[in-house]
SETOR-798729 format. One record per residue: x, y, z of N, C-alpha, C in turn. Coordinates in steps of 0.001 Angstrom, whole numbers, padded with zeros to 6 digits, always signed. Layout:
XYZXYZXYZ
...
END
This chain:
-040803+000441-126763-040473-000856-127348-040177-000686-128826
-039061-001258-129272-038648-001114-130663-039381-002147-131527
-040069-001660-132555-040809-002541-133455-039840-003147-134469
-039884-004449-134611-039017-005135-135558-039254-004632-136976
-038174-004423-137722-038253-003997-139114-037554-005027-139998
-038297-005567-140949-037729-006453-141968-037832-005717-143297
-036693-005364-143875-036668-004592-145119-036018-005418-146220
-036705-005530-147343-036191-006273-148484-035533-005347-149492
-034254-005533-149725-033495-004742-150700-033376-005553-151988
-034179-005179-152991-034200-005948-154235-032971-005717-155095
-032220-004679-154817-031045-004313-155613-031450-004141-157081
-030590-004504-158029-030927-004281-159435-031622-005517-160001
-032805-005767-159475-033610-006912-159884-035073-006498-159984
-035793-007132-160878-037244-007001-161056-037660-005757-161852
-038359-006007-162943-039051-004935-163639-040252-004507-162793
-040953-003472-163221-042106-003039-162422-043200-004101-162396
-043346-004873-163482-044362-005930-163500-043952-007102-162610
-042663-007464-162661-042178-008534-161787-042289-008115-160317
-041984-006842-160057-042104-006337-158695-043538-006354-158204
-044471-006026-159082-045878-006045-158712-046316-007450-158311
-045909-008432-159088-046276-009819-158761-045641-010257-157446
-044395-009851-157232-043708-010226-155995-044411-009630-154780
-044789-008360-154858-045479-007713-153742-046834-008358-153488
-047537-008708-154543-048826-009380-154367-048651-010715-153652
-047606-011441-153999-047349-012730-153359-046953-012540-151893
-046073-011574-151637-045660-011312-150258-046852-010864-149423
-047649-009949-149980-048823-009462-149260-049770-010576-148874
-049944-011528-149775-050811-012673-149484-050204-013545-148386
-048888-013760-148455-048221-014651-147501-048233-014092-146073
-048110-012763-145937-047991-012178-144587-049280-011490-144141
-050392-011850-144754-051671-011191-144447-052042-011301-142971
-051608-012354-142306-051973-012557-140905-050957-011985-139917
-049892-011375-140425-048851-010825-139546-049302-009467-139012
-049141-009263-137730-049554-008016-137079-048534-006913-137395
-048921-005878-138155-047970-004823-138522-047507-003989-137343
-048189-004088-136209-047751-003364-135017-046589-004071-134321
-046369-005326-134693-045263-006080-134115-044089-006202-135076
-044383-006280-136366-043337-006383-137383-043672-005455-138532
-042786-004498-138791-042940-003611-139933-042181-004219-141112
-042837-004320-142252-042238-004949-143422-042109-003917-144534
-040891-003727-145012-040637-002754-146074-040051-003455-147295
-040377-002936-148460-039773-003409-149710-039098-002228-150376
-037901-002483-150903-037096-001427-151524-036776-001827-152961
-037691-001522-153901-037489-001897-155295-036566-000921-156014
-036174-001250-157253-035444-000274-158076-036333+000939-158347
-035716+002036-158737-036468+003265-158994-037610+003052-159989
-037371+002220-161012-038369+002046-162072-039626+001349-161601
-039579+000705-160440-040751-000014-159930-041427+000712-158777
-040867+001820-158325-041412+002490-157138-042867+002908-157324
-043182+003513-158456-044542+004009-158661-045548+002862-158692
-045192+001773-159332-046094+000626-159402-046358+000054-158012
-045291-000112-157235-045445-000666-155896-046195+000316-155002
-045970+001607-155197-046688+002619-154413-048195+002486-154582
-048641+002275-155812-050083+002193-156047-050688+001006-155315
-049960-000095-155226-050460-001272-154505-050556-000987-153011
-049513-000356-152469-049489-000074-151031-050513+000997-150666
-050609+002050-151493-051540+003136-151193-053003+002710-151277
-053246+001634-151993-054617+001131-152085-055017+000359-150826
-054106+000320-149840-054363-000370-148563-054630-001860-148747
-054035-002395-149797-054224-003831-150022-053209-004660-149246
-052071-004041-148907-051014-004799-148247-050406-003963-147121
-050063-004621-146016-049417-003942-144891-047912-003903-145120
-047533-003115-146099-046131-002962-146458-045776-001484-146465
-044482-001213-146297-043966+000147-146336-042976+000225-147492
-042962+001366-148167-042118+001517-149353-040776+002149-148994
-039725+001575-149546-038385+002130-149364-037682+002254-150703
-036644+003082-150741-035818+003247-151934-034393+002808-151616
-033636+002510-152659-032302+001952-152469-031196+003003-152405
-031520+004233-152775-030496+005273-152813-031169+006587-153171
-030431+007674-153087-030867+008985-153558-029635+009858-153692
-029800+010990-154383-028656+011866-154560-028568+012839-153388
-027391+013480-153239-027155+014339-152083-027533+015797-152299
-028098+016114-153479-028614+017461-153721-030127+017398-153862
-030795+018496-153537-032252+018517-153586-032782+018568-155016
-032048+019207-155909-032430+019284-157316-031245+019816-158102
-031370+019801-159426-030309+020391-160229-029909+019545-161418
-028810+019940-162039-028330+019294-163267-027464+018089-162919
-028127+017025-162506-027437+015794-162114-028066+014636-162879
-027692+014518-164132-028304+013540-165026-028256+012131-164448
-029405+011495-164451-029480+010116-163998-029704+009934-162514
-029725+011021-161753-029888+010904-160310-031345+011109-159890
-031645+010726-158660-032988+010820-158089-032904+011594-156788
-033793+012556-156598-033745+013387-155393-034633+012822-154285
-034369+013291-153074-035188+012895-151929-036625+013359-152117
-036801+014552-152679-038146+015057-152910-038939+014205-153870
-038274+013668-154889-038939+012777-155840-039415+011507-155139
-038588+011008-154233-038975+009809-153480-040134+010104-152546
-040078+011240-151873-041147+011594-150941-042475+011734-151667
-042440+012233-152909-043672+012392-153691-044307+011053-154036
-043527+009970-153944-044050+008624-154177-044374+007910-152866
-044464+008671-151791-044792+008121-150469-043756+007106-149980
-042524+007314-150392-041428+006497-149868-041189+006873-148406
-041002+005866-147565-040741+006094-146147-039256+005981-145826
-038626+004909-146296-037219+004642-145990-036354+004797-147235
-035088+005165-147013-034120+005157-148102-032814+004566-147567
-032300+003577-148284-031046+002927-147901-029886+003822-148311
-029002+004117-147376-027861+004992-147652-026560+004333-147194
-025521+004492-148002-024208+003981-147625-024069+002480-147726
-024878+001841-148571-024739+000387-148731-023336+000072-149229
-022808-001040-148781-021419-001389-149119-021189-001498-150618
-022205-001889-151362-022029-001991-152813-021838-000612-153434
-022475+000388-152870-022273+001746-153359-020922+002295-152883
-020538+001928-151706-019226+002371-151198-018089+001676-151950
-018181+000348-152063-017068-000429-152603-016998-000370-154129
-018147-000373-154795-018164-000432-156259-018224+000963-156876
-019013+001853-156272-019266+003159-156870-018544+004306-156162
-017764+003975-155165-016861+004957-154580-017472+005977-153646
-018659+005714-153104-019239+006661-152149-018389+006700-150875
-018242+007889-150317-017446+008017-149098-018313+008452-147919
-017700+008499-146753-018438+008809-145528-019072+010197-145572
-018360+011174-146138-018895+012537-146192-020148+012598-147062
-020146+011867-148163-021318+011841-149040-022503+011186-148342
-022242+010120-147600-023319+009462-146853-023916+010429-145839
-023087+011183-145153-023560+012156-144178-024443+013223-144827
-024026+013716-145984-024833+014703-146698-026178+014110-147098
-026171+012863-147555-027419+012214-147950-028350+012030-146759
-027798+011679-145606-028612+011517-144404-029337+012824-144094
-028619+013930-144150-029218+015235-143846-030270+015627-144876
-029994+015364-146156-030961+015687-147204-032205+014814-147065
-032010+013544-146722-033148+012638-146523-034064+013168-145429
-033491+013537-144299-034304+014074-143212-034995+015357-143611
-034314+016191-144391-034913+017433-144835-036160+017225-145678
-036222+016080-146358-037377+015756-147204-038415+014907-146480
-038140+014541-145236-039088+013726-144485-038924+012237-144683
-037751+011803-145147-037466+010379-145318-036671+009866-144118
-036797+008586-143834-036029+007955-142769-034892+007146-143377
-033644+007462-143039-032528+006718-143622-032298+005370-142947
-031967+004388-143760-031418+003127-143270-029931+003188-143605
-029117+003460-142604-027696+003724-142806-026913+002424-142655
-026178+002066-143698-025449+000794-143696-024000+000976-143256
-023493-000017-142558-022083-000035-142176-021626-001484-142140
-020329-001693-142212-019824-003062-142169-018402-003153-142679
-017751-004256-142332-016341-004429-142637-016120-005477-143725
-014978-005374-144394-014602-006356-145408-014067-007620-144723
-013829-008641-145520-013291-009891-144973-011909-009672-144372
-011062-008881-145056-009715-008645-144541-009762-007815-143256
-010662-006861-143194-010813-006066-141972-011330-006928-140829
-012242-007837-141159-012765-008751-140151-011643-009635-139595
-010822-010142-140509-009725-011019-140098-008697-010269-139254
-008538-008974-139528-007574-008158-138799-008163-007557-137520
-009378-007979-137167-010073-007506-135972-010253-005982-135983
-010624-005470-137162-010847-004036-137330-012333-003698-137453
-013196-004651-137110-014636-004442-137251-015109-003225-136463
-014729-003148-135209-015219-002061-134360-014763-000691-134863
-013485-000589-135221-012989+000707-135677-013647+001119-136983
-013946+000146-137852-014572+000461-139141-016005+000954-138941
-016804+000216-138205-018204+000630-138048-018309+001899-137208
-017416+002076-136252-017436+003302-135450-017185+004519-136337
-016190+004426-137200-015896+005539-138099-017071+005837-139019
-017680+004786-139562-018790+004977-140494-020000+005612-139808
-020317+005170-138601-021484+005692-137888-021249+007122-137419
-020070+007385-136885-019775+008746-136438-019836+009723-137607
-019334+009310-138761-019367+010177-139942-020793+010363-140446
-021561+009280-140517-022927+009354-141063-023831+010235-140221
-023635+010226-138906-024525+010959-138002-023959+012312-137563
-022816+012701-138099-022204+013971-137718-023142+015138-138051
-023419+015977-137063-024261+017141-137296-025743+016845-137374
-026136+015614-137055-027554+015230-137061-028063+015276-135618
-029118+016004-135386-029629+016178-134029-030168+014909-133414
-030211+014845-132079-030680+013642-131377-032077+013183-131781
-033002+014111-132001-034362+013713-132364-034387+012971-133685
-033556+013391-134613-033495+012704-135895-032741+011381-135785
-031679+011376-135003-030936+010134-134804-031845+009064-134214
-032715+009461-133318-033623+008515-132667-034451+007724-133690
-034851+008376-134770-035692+007709-135766-034891+007008-136857
-033576+007246-136894-032748+006609-137921-032697+005095-137703
-032392+004390-138772-032179+002945-138704-030748+002678-139154
-030029+001871-138421-028672+001487-138816-028667-000009-139110
-028104-000368-140250-028007-001775-140642-026542-002189-140653
-026201-003123-139786-024849-003690-139801-024825-004826-140813
-024043-004640-141865-023920-005650-142917-022446-005961-143147
-021931-007011-142512-020545-007390-142799-020402-007717-144282
-019496-007033-144947-019376-007175-146395-019052-008613-146788
-018316-009293-145945-017927-010660-146251-019115-011626-146196
-020266-011172-145690-021445-012041-145594-022520-011698-146617
-022321-010638-147399-023356-010208-148334-023304-011037-149606
-024356-011810-149839-024454-012601-151055-023480-013754-151137
-022823-014090-150033-021816-015142-150063-022314-016451-149476
-023433-016398-148771-023905-017577-148063-023338-017655-146657
-022275-016866-146394-021728-016803-145041-022569-015839-144207
-022722-016141-142964-023476-015282-142065-022743-015184-140740
-022716-013981-140182-022172-013857-138837-023015-014698-137892
-022388-015315-136922-023160-016060-135942-024013-015069-135154
-025110-015536-134562-025916-014618-133743-025087-013891-132690
-024137-014578-132092-023296-013944-131072-022412-012870-131687
-021807-013170-132846-020959-012178-133519-021768-010946-133903
-022947-011189-134492-023801-010080-134916-024219-009234-133721
-024632-009882-132641-025055-009160-131440-023912-008321-130875
-022716-008887-130841-021573-008162-130284-021316-006871-131043
-021355-006943-132378-021084-005748-133177-022241-004762-133116
-023469-005254-133186-024630-004366-133137-024705-003670-131775
-024402-004378-130708-024381-003753-129379-023310-002671-129318
-022175-002915-129962-021123-001898-129994-021591-000664-130765
-022292-000876-131871-022840+000252-132633-023777+001075-131760
-024601+000399-130976-025513+001128-130091-024726+001946-129056
-023621+001402-128597-022804+002140-127633-022148+003359-128275
-021773+003247-129564-021201+004390-130285-022233+005508-130387
-023463+005133-130749-024541+006122-130840-024813+006728-129465
-024772+005914-128439-025007+006394-127082-023977+007450-126697
-022721+007203-127048-021675+008175-126738-021879+009474-127503
-022493+009384-128679-022694+010572-129507-023882+011409-129048
-024998+010748-128769-026250+011503-128532-027004+011070-127278
-026460+010141-126524-027097+009745-125281-027733+008372-125320
-027814+007748-124152-028314+006381-124051-029789+006274-124402
-030585+007279-124062-032019+007224-124361-032269+007156-125862
-031559+007984-126614-031710+007992-128071-031224+006675-128653
-030047+006236-128212-029486+004987-128731-030391+003804-128413
-031011+003831-127247-031884+002736-126868-033179+002696-127638
-033570+003836-128230-034832+003901-128965-034671+003561-130440
-033476+003758-130992-033314+003559-132438-033192+002076-132771
-033578+001744-134002-033565+000345-134431-032279+000022-135187
-031700-001120-134837-030484-001610-135474-030787-002949-136135
-030407-003064-137387-030689-004258-138166-029403-005029-138452
-029590-006305-138793-028475-007100-139310-028774-007465-140760
-027753-007460-141592-027909-007899-142977-026693-008692-143406
-026905-009639-144290-025800-010464-144774-026202-011923-144807
-026761-012342-145945-027209-013726-146130-028248-014144-145091
-029143-013212-144768-030260-013548-143884-031258-014402-144645
-031718-015460-144020-032705-016348-144634-033632-016879-143546
-034654-017599-143970-035635-018096-143006-034997-018981-141942
-033976-019717-142341-033364-020661-141417-032550-020029-140300
-032062-018792-140502-031255-018169-139447-031885-016898-138868
-033022-016482-139426-033629-015212-139021-034012-015194-137539
-034644-016240-137065-035116-016249-135680-033963-016154-134694
-032884-016895-134946-031734-016861-134033-031082-015480-134023
-031005-014848-135189-030408-013516-135263-031295-012478-134585
-032594-012523-134891-033508-011509-134374-033811-011675-132890
-033456-012816-132320-033698-013021-130890-032635-012349-130029
-031589-011826-130668-030543-011127-129922-031074-009784-129411
-030678-009380-128222-031317-008212-127578-031155-006888-128312
-030080-006721-129089-029871-005439-129757-030207-005462-131239
-030593-006609-131781-030913-006713-133208-032422-006587-133378
-032831-005538-134070-034252-005186-134163-034854-005493-135526
-034178-006312-136311-034717-006643-137621-033608-006979-138592
-033956-006992-139871-032996-007424-140884-033150-006618-142160
-032017-006379-142807-032002-005858-144166-031673-007052-145049
-032654-007492-145804-032576-008766-146527-032297-008504-147998
-031306-009193-148556-030964-009036-149961-031597-010098-150828
-030810-011108-151208-031267-012124-152148-032557-012811-151749
-032728-013073-150468-033930-013777-150012-035193-012931-150170
-035040-011616-150350-036219-010769-150514-036806-010870-151911
-036109-011555-152818-036592-011724-154192-037489-012937-154342
-037614-013724-153281-038460-014913-153291-039556-014706-152240
-040791-014645-152697-041902-014319-151801-041993-015285-150625
-041879-016571-150891-042024-017559-149825-040903-017427-148796
-039674-017245-149269-038537-017137-148352-038599-015842-147546
-038884-014727-148206-038967-013449-147503-040102-013470-146470
-041222-014018-146864-042365-014101-145953-042043-014999-144773
-041270-016065-145016-040879-016957-143932-039957-016246-142937
-039125-015333-143435-038270-014537-142535-039151-013668-141648
-040141-013003-142251-041060-012153-141497-041760-012965-140413
-042261-014134-140790-043004-014970-139840-042090-015539-138769
-040827-015761-139104-039894-016356-138140-039631-015440-136954
-039790-014137-137163-039475-013197-136084-040707-012722-135340
-041887-013241-135697-043103-012843-134971-043264-013782-133772
END
């Protein structure tokens, strides 16, 4: 049985002190949620990781720590970058890779995402691999071809055992931060197709075990309808993860 995962991507928001207060509020709000049924992760900026780690490691909150990115080399002269090993030393569990903002704004390509996936696994991190289409691609009915290409590239050369533990987040770019959201039926159709792509690559058993998330203007009001779809196993939450009450309401909506 796939355990629901709700992951909050704070993006470039919150100092370490603001992040600490947010985690304390979220921890209080979801204190009664069974972590065996819903896994809740927070992905702060790099500058807040250590602060949030200390709160989680103190066993005060049933939260899991994630990072928003990492570099594709293990170490070296890469000024300003963060390695997978550095994240692992902070007890980071998940790392978001291939987010559309990094692809569209910062020029990351499929080959780089694939290298990062392999480096993440080498360090013992679990990747949350993002895929999704632009508004023009959506209008041109190119959603399937776009996500298929992204997933095949991201998982190229990754063994079935590792693929099984990977998380894939379908985030239609036209729905990120816009207030627009794919309908539950639209989201399910694309996420089910992603599962079929993985199945063709590494087998139905592996594809059936891995968790697939939806992201794109997820909020408390639409979370339950989205998460009730048979192939959607959780959400990658952006703006709503910055508000403790709203993020906690999303978590509670899917229990």
